N, C-alpha and C positions, 0 to 999 in steps of 0.2 A: 415791529423788528424787520427791516429786511435781509433775507438771506442771499448768500452769494450763491451765484449760478455756476454749477458743475455738470461736468461731463459724467454720467453715471452707467454707459453702457454703449456699444458701438465698437468699430462699425458692423452693422450688418448689411450683408450684401442681398438686394432685394432684386428678383428677377422680374423685369415689365418689358413686355413686347412692345409697348407704344413708345418707350422712352429710348432714345438712341443714346448708347454709352451705358457706363455703369451707373449703379444708382445704390447709395448707401444710406441707411438709417443711423443716427445717433439718437440717444437719450439723454435729455437734460434736466436735471433738476432745479425747478424754477420756486424756491420756496417750498411750497407743500404740493405743487402740482408738477408732473413729469411730462416734459413737451418731447415731441420730436422733431428733428430736424432731417431734411433730406439732402444730401449731396449727389449732385450729378456730374459727372466726369465723363467728358468726350471719348468716345472709342480710341481716336488715333493719338491721343497724347501720351506720350512716354517722357518721364522725369528727366533723363538726361540730356532730352533736347530743348530743354527751357532753362532760363533764368529764374532767381527768385521774384515773386514769390510763388509763381506758378509752380516749380519744381518741389518746394516742399507740400505745397496744397496737393499736387497729385501723388506723391509720395505716401503722405499722411491720411489720403483718402478724405480730405477737407478738414482733419482736426486742425491743423495749424490755423487756419482761417475761421474755424469756429471758436478757437479759444480766443482769438484775437477778439471778436466779436463779442463773446462772453465777458469779456475783461472791459468792454466800453457799457455792459449792462443791456445789450440787445439780443434776444434770440428771434434768429430768421427761421422763416419756415422752410426754405430752399436756398441751397448754396449751387449755382452753377459754374462749373469750372471748365472753359472752352480755350481755344489758342488765342481768342480775341481777348481773354482776361477773365475776371471773375465777377459774378454777377450775384447778388443778394434778393431775395424776396420775403419783404417782412409783414408782418400781420395786417397790414392794408394791400397785401398783394400786388403792389407795383414792383416792378423788378428796378433795380438801379445799381451801377456799378459799385462794386465792393472796393472801399480805399484800406488794403492792406499794406 
């Protein structure tokens, strides 16, 4: 029996010197396993200067993007939000543009 993916914690800000911008960790319940998803938001991004979907992605610390991806049945390892757009990194560790 497949169980629904659900956000069970976050966002928790993580202070990392090597990563430019803000880094947040979300906890996702995937069946009996708990997985962490990391969301990196570039420093210079302010929600009011962007259109959707970047605006809500920045405001919600990536939750809006994460919910859409979970709705599709995928749990990324990392989501990167920059002025160029939204990128997701899956379990294959390949970065790809996120179509939200």
